[in-house]
C-alpha positions as a Python dict, from the first residue, in 0.01 Angstrom:
ca = {
    (1, 'M'): (0, 0, 0),
    (2, 'V'): (143, -217, -277),
    (3, 'E'): (347, -24, -532),
    (4, 'I'): (232, -143, -873),
    (5, 'E'): (547, -6, -1033),
    (6, 'E'): (761, -240, -821),
    (7, 'L'): (535, -535, -902),
    (8, 'Y'): (557, -446, -1270),
    (9, 'K'): (938, -454, -1253),
    (10, 'E'): (923, -798, -1093),
    (11, 'F'): (674, -923, -1352),
    (12, 'E'): (881, -777, -1636),
    (13, 'S'): (1190, -951, -1498),
    (14, 'E'): (1014, -1290, -1493),
    (15, 'V'): (885, -1246, -1848),
    (16, 'N'): (1233, -1140, -1964),
    (17, 'V'): (1396, -1448, -1809),
    (18, 'A'): (1144, -1674, -1983),
    (19, 'C'): (1196, -1498, -2318),
    (20, 'W'): (1574, -1480, -2294),
    (21, 'S'): (1612, -1846, -2201),
    (22, 'F'): (1368, -1968, -2468),
    (23, 'Y'): (1503, -1758, -2755),
    (24, 'T'): (1869, -1820, -2665),
    (25, 'W'): (1802, -2196, -2664),
    (26, 'K'): (1606, -2170, -2991),
    (27, 'N'): (1872, -1959, -3164),
    (28, 'I'): (2155, -2192, -3065),
    (29, 'R'): (1954, -2490, -3188),
    (30, 'D'): (1857, -2317, -3515),
    (31, 'M'): (2214, -2199, -3583),
    (32, 'A'): (2353, -2547, -3524),
    (33, 'A'): (2089, -2701, -3750),
    (34, 'G'): (2141, -2448, -4027),
    (35, 'D'): (2518, -2410, -4031),
    (36, 'K'): (2755, -2710, -4044),
    (37, 'K'): (3045, -2500, -3913),
    (38, 'V'): (2846, -2401, -3604),
    (39, 'H'): (2727, -2761, -3561),
    (40, 'H'): (3086, -2892, -3574),
    (41, 'A'): (3208, -2617, -3340),
    (42, 'L'): (2944, -2709, -3082),
    (43, 'N'): (3028, -3078, -3120),
    (44, 'R'): (3391, -3014, -3021),
    (45, 'N'): (3264, -2985, -2665),
    (46, 'P'): (2919, -3148, -2671),
    (47, 'L'): (2880, -3197, -2296),
    (48, 'S'): (2918, -2825, -2232),
    (49, 'W'): (2654, -2742, -2491),
    (50, 'T'): (2424, -3014, -2362),
    (51, 'I'): (2446, -2862, -2013),
    (52, 'I'): (2397, -2508, -2143),
    (53, 'L'): (2095, -2601, -2355),
    (54, 'Y'): (1941, -2804, -2072),
    (55, 'S'): (1996, -2510, -1836),
    (56, 'L'): (1820, -2274, -2077),
    (57, 'Q'): (1528, -2515, -2120),
    (58, 'S'): (1505, -2570, -1746),
    (59, 'T'): (1511, -2196, -1677),
    (60, 'F'): (1233, -2144, -1931),
    (61, 'F'): (1003, -2413, -1792),
    (62, 'I'): (1062, -2319, -1428),
    (63, 'T'): (1001, -1950, -1502),
    (64, 'I'): (677, -2001, -1693),
    (65, 'G'): (568, -2224, -1407),
    (66, 'R'): (622, -1932, -1170),
    (67, 'L'): (436, -1696, -1404),
    (68, 'F'): (131, -1923, -1415),
    (69, 'D'): (142, -2037, -1051),
    (70, 'T'): (-206, -2025, -900),
    (71, 'D'): (-91, -2033, -537),
    (72, 'G'): (-205, -1700, -392),
    (73, 'R'): (114, -1678, -184),
    (74, 'S'): (335, -1684, -496),
    (75, 'F'): (412, -1399, -730),
    (76, 'S'): (259, -1472, -1070),
    (77, 'V'): (60, -1309, -1346),
    (78, 'H'): (-247, -1380, -1132),
    (79, 'T'): (-119, -1197, -825),
    (80, 'F'): (9, -914, -1044),
    (81, 'L'): (-333, -862, -1207),
    (82, 'R'): (-512, -899, -873),
    (83, 'Q'): (-291, -624, -727),
    (84, 'C'): (-356, -406, -1033),
    (85, 'I'): (-731, -442, -974),
    (86, 'E'): (-703, -376, -602),
    (87, 'N'): (-478, -74, -661),
    (88, 'V'): (-635, 63, -979),
    (89, 'D'): (-600, 415, -839),
    (90, 'Q'): (-226, 389, -912),
    (91, 'F'): (-319, 396, -1282),
    (92, 'S'): (-502, 729, -1261),
    (93, 'K'): (-389, 1026, -1466),
    (94, 'Y'): (-297, 1201, -1143),
    (95, 'A'): (-74, 909, -1038),
    (96, 'L'): (82, 900, -1386),
    (97, 'R'): (158, 1272, -1360),
    (98, 'E'): (321, 1222, -1020),
    (99, 'R'): (539, 934, -1153),
    (100, 'K'): (652, 1140, -1452),
    (101, 'I'): (737, 1441, -1233),
    (102, 'K'): (920, 1219, -983),
    (103, 'G'): (1117, 1049, -1260),
    (104, 'S'): (1211, 1368, -1441),
    (105, 'G'): (1458, 1502, -1189),
    (106, 'T'): (1515, 1866, -1275),
    (107, 'N'): (1409, 1838, -1640),
    (108, 'K'): (1135, 2067, -1767),
    (109, 'L'): (820, 1881, -1860),
    (110, 'S'): (666, 2107, -2122),
    (111, 'W'): (513, 1801, -2288),
    (112, 'L'): (353, 1663, -1972),
    (113, 'D'): (7, 1823, -1985),
    (114, 'E'): (-56, 1703, -2341),
    (115, 'Y'): (87, 1361, -2258),
    (116, 'I'): (-144, 1321, -1957),
    (117, 'E'): (-443, 1446, -2155),
    (118, 'K'): (-387, 1186, -2429),
    (119, 'S'): (-306, 901, -2190),
    (120, 'Y'): (-553, 623, -2122),
    (121, 'Q'): (-660, 558, -1764),
    (122, 'P'): (-734, 188, -1723),
    (123, 'N'): (-1016, 74, -1500),
    (124, 'K'): (-1099, -251, -1320),
    (125, 'E'): (-1291, -382, -1622),
    (126, 'D'): (-977, -352, -1835),
    (127, 'F'): (-784, -567, -1590),
    (128, 'L'): (-1072, -814, -1566),
    (129, 'K'): (-1057, -852, -1946),
    (130, 'L'): (-685, -918, -1916),
    (131, 'K'): (-758, -1181, -1650),
    (132, 'G'): (-991, -1351, -1898),
    (133, 'E'): (-716, -1359, -2159),
    (134, 'V'): (-468, -1493, -1904),
    (135, 'S'): (-719, -1768, -1814),
    (136, 'K'): (-709, -1885, -2176),
    (137, 'K'): (-329, -1896, -2166),
    (138, 'Q'): (-344, -2068, -1825),
    (139, 'K'): (-543, -2354, -1981),
    (140, 'R'): (-284, -2388, -2258),
    (141, 'Y'): (-3, -2383, -2000),
    (142, 'E'): (-173, -2652, -1793),
    (143, 'L'): (-242, -2871, -2096),
    (144, 'I'): (94, -2845, -2273),
    (145, 'Y'): (372, -2693, -2065),
    (146, 'R'): (300, -2783, -1702),
    (147, 'P'): (324, -3158, -1767),
    (148, 'I'): (667, -3107, -1929),
    (149, 'R'): (774, -2878, -1644),
    (150, 'H'): (657, -3119, -1375),
    (151, 'K'): (771, -3448, -1530),
    (152, 'V'): (1100, -3340, -1685),
    (153, 'F'): (1234, -3029, -1512),
    (154, 'A'): (1077, -2974, -1169),
    (155, 'H'): (1017, -3332, -1061),
    (156, 'K'): (1155, -3668, -1164),
    (157, 'E'): (880, -3918, -1238),
    (158, 'F'): (943, -4258, -1082),
    (159, 'K'): (915, -4543, -1331),
}
């Protein structure tokens, strides 16, 4: 049986890499554009900063390519959601209770019954709705970002 919690950690890691690389690149660029001292400091060693910024951009584009990969053998948002649908029982209130008890160690869980009662138990339809939303983002990725990823970062177009 696939452990959704492990898949979630992997998915979270991929999303974090994409976010960290994008926002680090953006912040460096914005700071350099908005502060002459920062701009001059970066220009003291421009090749290093060019390499660092290119590495951040490359990491971002490669990672979002992995997230939106449609190959069924690859880990992506699509395989993650498919596994969530196939293993929807791991989202039951009972399974949530077991995870909370397992993660608590020896701590008393006086709050647990109320927490479980108020928790939402997703069903397959919820994940199918998410798949629909991901499909919209997939189209945007394919239209805007995949061409940049393929022609600039992942492959070198022959001219």
